[in-house]
N, C-alpha and C positions, 0 to 999 in steps of 0.2 A: 284145443291146442295140444299137440303131442309133446311129451317131454323126452329128451334124449338122455338115457341113463347109461348107455354103453357107447364107446367110441373105439375106433381102430387107429393105432399109432405105429409109426416106424421109428426104430432107434437109429439115430444118425451118427453120433460120436462114440468115442471109446471110453468115456468117463465111467461107465458102469460095468466095464469088463472086470471079471469074467462072467458075472451073472447075466448081463445083457451085452450083446454085440451089435455092431452096425449091421443093418439089414434085418434084424429081428423084428417081427411084426407082433404087436401086442393088442390084447383086449383091455381097455381101461374102463373102470366103473366110476361114475360121477359120485363125488363125495359132497354131500350137502352139510355144511358146517353145523346147521341146527340139528341135523340127525345124528351125525357122528364125526368126531374130529379124527384126523389121521393118527395112527398109532406108531410107536417106535418100531423100527424094522421094516415098515411097509415101503414099497417103491411107489413114488407119487409123481404127478406132473404138476408143474407150477409155472406161471408166467415168470420169465426172467426179470428180476427186479431192475436190471440195467437196461432192458429193452423188452417191454411188455408184448411186443409183436412176436417174440420168440418164446418157445416153451422148453422148459428143462425137465429132465427125468432124473430123479435123485432118490436116495434112501433117507428116510426120517431117522435121525439118531437121537433127537430129544424134542419133547413138546412140553411147553409150560405156558404160563400166562403171558410171557414175553414173545411167544411165537414158536416156530418150529425151526430146528437146526437140520439142514439137509446136507448130505455128503454124497459125493461120487465114490465108487469103490476103487478107482485108480487115482490116487491123489495127484500124481504127476500130470494127469490129463483132465482133471476136473476143475471147473469153476463152480464153487458151491458156497456154503455159508462161511467157509474160511475166508472167502473173498468179499461177499456182499452181506454177511451177517444173517441173523435170523429173519425168516419171512413171516408175515402175519398168517396165522393159521387159516383164516377164511380164504386166503388167496390160493390155497391148495385145493384144486378143483377135481382132481382125478387120482385114482390109484390103479396101478397095473395089477391085473388079476390073473392073466394067462398069456402065454406065448403060443401063437398058432403057426408061425413060420420061423425057422425052417422045421419041417416035419420031424426030423430026428431029435429036436430039442423042444418040441411042442409039449405043453402041459401047464399046470397051475404054477404061478409064481408064489412060492412059499415065503412066509415071514420067518426068518431064522430064529426069531425070539419066541414064536408061538407054534411053529411047525408047519 
């Protein structure tokens, strides 16, 4: 059985602007909680706690035993942990590692805390 470690995702909303914009295409890497927990500053994908059929992309601002706090970069356009609270760390399945579209903005997605 093959394991899927990378996925391609499209940014749909404005909540992560200016870092991510609608139409940006990203490469996401699977996070396996037993291997590595998400780190502060990373951009991650998580099932929406209000509707698990939807997936949210947010930045990790805090991780502890109670879970992870996630925030969008545009508070006026973001539904995040300020609305639904912390999410269980194991529910964070992916982290965004690179943007491949549009070409003029393609490249690695850096963690502002680690470079």
